[in-house]
C-alpha positions as MATLAB code, in Angstrom:
seq = 'MIDLSMQYLGLKLSGPIVVASTPLSESIDNIRHMEDAGASAVVLTSLFEEQLALESRALDDDLSRGTDSFAESLGFLPDLEDYRMTHEIYLENLRKAREAVAIPIMASLNGATTGGWVRFARDMEQAGASAIELNTYALATDAGQTSSDLEKQLLDLVKSVCQAVKLPVSVKLSQSFTSIPNMSKQLQGAGAAGVVLFNRFYQPDFDIEALEVRPTLHFSTPSELLPRLHWAAILFGHLNIDIGITGGVHSAEDVLKCIMAGGNCAMMVSAIHIHGIDHIARVLSDMCYWLEKREYTSLAETRGCLSRRSVPDTSPFDRGNYIKTLSSYSLRQTVAAF';
ca = [
     -21.933  -28.809  -17.807;
     -21.666  -25.043  -18.150;
     -19.146  -23.751  -20.691;
     -17.197  -21.033  -18.870;
     -14.692  -20.380  -21.670;
     -14.056  -16.808  -22.805;
     -11.933  -15.059  -25.424;
      -9.413  -12.409  -24.363;
      -6.622  -10.847  -26.464;
      -7.082  -13.535  -29.089;
      -6.510  -16.238  -26.459;
      -9.099  -18.869  -25.611;
      -9.474  -18.910  -21.849;
     -10.903  -21.907  -20.027;
     -12.825  -19.571  -17.736;
     -13.373  -15.926  -16.850;
     -10.964  -15.596  -13.904;
      -7.477  -14.294  -14.646;
      -5.051  -13.859  -11.768;
      -3.921  -10.239  -11.875;
      -0.338   -9.151  -11.297;
       0.757  -10.267   -7.839;
       3.972  -11.309   -6.042;
       2.319  -14.723   -5.607;
       3.192  -15.447   -9.235;
       6.905  -15.322   -8.417;
       6.464  -18.919   -7.221;
       6.029  -21.581   -9.910;
       4.259  -23.792   -7.361;
       1.723  -21.009   -6.806;
       1.130  -20.689  -10.551;
       0.501  -24.441  -10.785;
      -1.906  -24.140   -7.851;
      -3.718  -21.283   -9.612;
      -4.160  -23.399  -12.735;
      -5.442  -26.339  -10.677;
      -7.925  -24.044   -8.905;
      -9.364  -22.919  -12.239;
      -7.516  -19.729  -13.142;
      -7.633  -19.351  -16.922;
      -4.473  -17.199  -17.153;
      -1.922  -15.517  -14.920;
      -0.443  -12.027  -15.217;
       3.042  -12.129  -13.721;
       4.180   -9.542  -11.222;
       5.271   -6.341  -12.931;
       8.751   -5.488  -14.138;
       9.195   -1.809  -13.286;
      10.616    0.850  -15.574;
      12.545    2.266  -12.587;
      14.016   -1.174  -11.956;
      15.366   -1.333  -15.492;
      16.784    2.183  -15.165;
      18.463    1.382  -11.849;
      20.001   -1.811  -13.222;
      21.405    0.116  -16.153;
      22.790    2.848  -13.892;
      24.243    0.304  -11.478;
      26.130   -1.242  -14.394;
      27.386    2.175  -15.455;
      28.521    2.818  -11.885;
      30.488   -0.430  -11.909;
      32.159    0.552  -15.171;
      33.033    4.049  -13.973;
      33.321    3.645  -10.225;
      34.406    6.738   -8.339;
      32.942    9.223  -10.802;
      29.646    9.616   -8.894;
      28.005   10.172  -12.265;
      24.522    9.224  -11.107;
      24.659    9.775   -7.370;
      22.080   12.561   -7.382;
      19.631   10.929   -9.787;
      19.792    7.593   -7.973;
      18.679    9.337   -4.810;
      15.259    9.997   -6.311;
      14.516    6.282   -6.845;
      14.109    3.308   -4.478;
      17.159    1.215   -3.718;
      17.682   -1.608   -6.176;
      17.339   -4.014   -3.229;
      13.699   -2.893   -2.859;
      12.911   -4.795   -6.053;
      12.595   -8.546   -5.756;
      13.648   -9.384   -9.314;
      16.223   -8.343  -11.837;
      15.022   -8.502  -15.415;
      17.043  -11.679  -16.010;
      15.384  -13.422  -13.072;
      12.027  -12.149  -14.322;
      12.561  -13.650  -17.771;
      13.730  -16.947  -16.267;
      10.613  -17.084  -14.094;
       8.515  -16.410  -17.202;
      10.184  -19.280  -19.072;
       9.666  -21.687  -16.175;
       6.017  -20.663  -15.790;
       5.313  -21.308  -19.481;
       6.852  -24.766  -19.177;
       5.013  -25.592  -15.948;
       1.401  -24.867  -16.961;
      -0.871  -25.001  -19.990;
      -2.756  -21.746  -19.315;
      -1.561  -18.438  -20.845;
       1.127  -16.553  -18.944;
       1.071  -12.791  -19.481;
       4.051  -10.567  -18.774;
       3.589   -7.148  -17.175;
       5.590   -3.958  -17.704;
       4.960   -1.077  -15.316;
       6.042    2.427  -16.258;
       5.201    5.644  -18.064;
       7.867    6.320  -20.713;
       9.227    4.354  -23.652;
      12.713    3.914  -22.172;
      13.807    0.305  -22.394;
      10.289   -1.043  -22.742;
      10.619   -2.012  -26.388;
      13.737   -4.102  -25.785;
      12.283   -5.841  -22.752;
       8.948   -6.408  -24.492;
      10.891   -8.317  -27.147;
      12.720  -10.248  -24.426;
       9.365  -11.195  -22.873;
       8.095  -12.373  -26.239;
      11.165  -14.538  -26.740;
      10.802  -15.938  -23.217;
       7.364  -17.282  -24.123;
       4.851  -14.710  -22.870;
       1.343  -15.245  -24.245;
       0.604  -11.498  -24.072;
       1.968   -8.320  -22.532;
       0.108   -6.056  -20.138;
       1.363   -2.469  -20.037;
       0.652   -1.135  -16.575;
       0.747    2.602  -17.196;
       0.885    4.113  -13.737;
       1.746    7.794  -14.015;
       0.631   10.753  -11.920;
       0.394   14.319  -13.180;
       2.475   16.269  -10.642;
       3.994   18.861  -12.993;
       1.723   21.870  -13.543;
       3.462   22.525  -16.835;
       2.489   19.124  -18.237;
      -0.891   19.082  -19.954;
      -3.341   16.205  -20.254;
      -2.565   16.126  -23.969;
       1.129   15.660  -23.153;
       0.350   12.693  -20.898;
      -1.975   11.092  -23.431;
       0.545   11.483  -26.244;
       3.261    9.964  -24.065;
       1.048    6.957  -23.338;
       0.033    6.488  -26.968;
       3.638    6.726  -28.166;
       4.648    4.110  -25.620;
       1.860    1.720  -26.617;
       2.510    2.179  -30.325;
       6.237    1.506  -29.933;
       5.641   -1.710  -27.981;
       2.891   -2.960  -30.312;
       5.134   -2.409  -33.331;
       8.031   -4.214  -31.649;
       6.255   -7.480  -30.823;
       3.775   -9.843  -32.433;
       2.122  -10.610  -29.109;
      -1.245   -9.102  -28.178;
      -0.783   -6.070  -25.920;
      -3.269   -4.810  -23.341;
      -3.098   -1.478  -21.528;
      -3.993   -1.149  -17.867;
      -5.556    2.281  -17.573;
      -6.024    4.796  -14.826;
      -9.620    5.975  -14.400;
      -8.526    9.615  -14.299;
      -8.701   10.221  -18.060;
     -11.258   12.852  -19.011;
     -12.625   10.701  -21.841;
     -12.042    6.995  -21.295;
     -13.944    6.028  -24.493;
     -11.776    8.334  -26.608;
      -8.555    7.142  -24.974;
      -9.590    3.524  -25.515;
     -10.313    4.279  -29.160;
      -6.884    5.884  -29.576;
      -5.222    2.911  -27.873;
      -6.985    0.617  -30.326;
      -5.587    2.752  -33.144;
      -2.114    2.476  -31.600;
      -2.317   -1.305  -31.811;
      -3.580   -2.346  -28.368;
      -5.708   -5.491  -28.355;
      -7.305   -4.748  -25.005;
      -7.742   -2.369  -22.103;
      -7.793   -3.280  -18.418;
     -10.079   -1.208  -16.170;
      -8.554    0.112  -13.883;
      -5.205    0.588  -12.206;
      -5.639    1.108   -8.461;
      -4.197    4.349   -7.119;
      -2.139    3.431   -4.059;
      -2.188    6.639   -2.045;
       0.496    7.304    0.575;
      -0.446    8.030    4.160;
       0.922   10.778    6.422;
       2.609    9.991    9.725;
       2.088   13.173   11.762;
       4.376   12.014   14.581;
       7.404   11.101   12.469;
       6.501   13.751    9.865;
       6.898   11.206    7.089;
       4.932   10.215    4.030;
       4.641    6.446    3.935;
       3.411    4.012    1.292;
       0.259    2.095    2.176;
      -1.363   -0.968    0.693;
      -4.973   -1.989    1.229;
      -6.740   -4.865   -0.453;
      -9.595   -3.976   -2.755;
     -13.245   -4.199   -1.723;
     -16.248   -5.084   -3.919;
     -17.393   -1.451   -3.832;
     -14.389   -0.549   -6.004;
     -15.844   -2.634   -8.806;
     -18.648   -0.169   -9.592;
     -16.762    2.393  -11.742;
     -15.107   -0.463  -13.610;
     -18.475   -2.001  -14.441;
     -19.779    1.412  -15.466;
     -17.031    2.062  -18.030;
     -16.919   -1.495  -19.323;
     -20.657   -1.271  -19.989;
     -20.131    1.978  -21.897;
     -17.218    0.658  -23.976;
     -18.792   -2.700  -24.856;
     -19.898   -2.972  -28.470;
     -18.505    0.393  -29.530;
     -14.843   -0.539  -29.970;
     -13.041   -3.517  -31.429;
     -10.985   -3.970  -28.289;
     -11.172   -6.501  -25.466;
     -11.978   -5.491  -21.906;
     -10.391   -6.851  -18.757;
     -11.799   -5.748  -15.404;
      -9.669   -5.632  -12.262;
     -10.169   -4.142   -8.816;
     -12.929   -5.300   -6.475;
     -13.502   -8.769   -7.968;
     -14.115  -11.039   -4.958;
     -17.153  -13.263   -5.529;
     -19.063  -15.189   -8.193;
     -21.526  -12.298   -8.333;
     -18.659   -9.884   -9.022;
     -17.339  -12.037  -11.869;
     -20.823  -12.362  -13.403;
     -21.275   -8.599  -13.234;
     -17.958   -8.112  -15.048;
     -19.034  -10.348  -17.924;
     -22.562   -8.921  -18.070;
     -21.124   -5.410  -18.257;
     -19.144   -6.479  -21.323;
     -15.837   -7.672  -19.917;
     -13.918  -10.529  -21.519;
     -12.467  -11.582  -18.185;
     -12.412  -10.689  -14.504;
      -9.001  -10.249  -12.900;
      -8.711  -11.289   -9.272;
      -5.916  -10.764   -6.773;
      -6.995   -9.241   -3.429;
      -9.547  -12.004   -2.833;
      -6.814  -14.584   -3.454;
      -4.534  -12.935   -0.904;
      -7.392  -12.831    1.617;
      -8.941  -16.265    1.072;
      -6.171  -18.261   -0.591;
      -5.695  -19.614   -4.100;
      -8.452  -22.233   -3.692;
     -10.951  -19.367   -3.521;
     -10.882  -19.377   -7.347;
     -12.460  -22.853   -7.419;
     -15.189  -21.818   -4.978;
     -16.067  -18.760   -7.078;
     -16.257  -20.826  -10.275;
     -18.464  -23.410   -8.545;
     -20.834  -20.681   -7.343;
     -20.952  -19.246  -10.864;
     -21.857  -22.601  -12.380;
     -24.649  -23.029   -9.835;
     -26.061  -19.593  -10.665;
     -25.915  -20.191  -14.424;
     -27.403  -23.702  -14.244;
     -30.261  -22.493  -12.064;
     -31.169  -19.985  -14.770;
     -30.713  -22.514  -17.576;
     -27.725  -20.920  -19.272;
     -25.471  -23.263  -21.224;
     -22.461  -20.958  -21.384;
     -21.089  -17.903  -19.630;
     -20.567  -16.176  -22.985;
     -24.359  -15.965  -23.390;
     -24.443  -13.376  -20.616;
     -21.698  -11.123  -21.977;
     -22.826   -7.545  -22.431;
     -26.427   -8.162  -21.357;
     -26.175   -5.243  -18.918;
     -24.061   -3.011  -21.135;
     -25.200    0.434  -22.155;
     -26.159   -0.686  -25.629;
     -28.220   -3.637  -24.356;
     -30.508   -2.023  -21.779;
     -33.703   -0.157  -22.784;
     -32.986    2.726  -20.404;
     -29.481    4.174  -20.777;
     -29.972    6.940  -18.203;
     -28.149    5.024  -15.424;
     -24.990    5.312  -17.536;
     -25.428    9.052  -18.090;
     -26.618   11.859  -15.802;
     -29.893   10.093  -15.047;
     -28.493    7.921  -12.275;
     -26.706   10.920  -10.729;
     -29.879   13.022  -10.708;
     -32.143   10.206   -9.499;
     -29.797    9.172   -6.704;
     -29.387   12.661   -5.296;
     -32.992   13.805   -5.765;
     -34.439   10.679   -4.119;
     -32.231   10.916   -1.055;
     -34.049   12.129    2.020;
     -32.170   13.353    5.030;
     -33.547   11.846    8.218;
     -34.078   14.259   11.016;
     -32.975   13.100   14.412;
     -34.914   14.655   17.246;
     -33.168   14.624   20.571;
     -35.253   13.408   23.446;
     -35.510   15.721   26.401;
];
């Protein structure tokens, strides 16, 4: 019997597959199904910073109705009805999930500024969260805001949350940082126990008939996994911080690659939406077959075997792969037949 257990954020996981943040986790029955299928932990759907702000402003509006104090500012944010959960419902769902299953349940906060994060991080801790994932989705749209400003804002946020709770905190990063190793090192210094590579950038589409910009959502594909593997392999062994990999994890091969690159776990969500929750069990079965065939006794034996520090030739992680790929490409000439 292959031992698939892994360690992540100080938690012992029964296996490598963690269900990433998804609306599916709003159902306790779904969470039970995920556990039965072999998920080793579940990250609940995110509680948004804007949601907390809107709830607070809605309360202020009720207390001072007729003043129109926040009419203009509210117009810049989605309607409160666009959010499925208030923070109270979120916390209640968290409590019920912890009571319903034995696997770790991680809370998720999505935002970019400190705001009410500290207070709600404490609420999540009291509600029984096993860990907190900070989903730091922020885009640089102000030309006057420097990269240093954005990094400082993120580090201040992480530090404030880590100091407020005793739970392990992970940070879901964007891949747009100039130096991901340096940012990860600073996050470790700020108290983060792990980093998650990477947040997916959901880009809006343009409707040229209606002249509107519309949100779009596409499921991930395995090709998206490559930059995540690349950076996990670079980070592994150089920092005392755990690594979660999310985005493009669909198959047993994908999960194995995540662990071999140096990840502590592989976070899956798009594949579950496409194939159903039972897909987790199929992936774990395929992994066990692969490991048994090669006479491994545990998945942990493979961790980091393809990381930058473990391979004899590090050039694929530097400019070598870039140069080799482009220089070896030959353009085929197509000759039209006359």
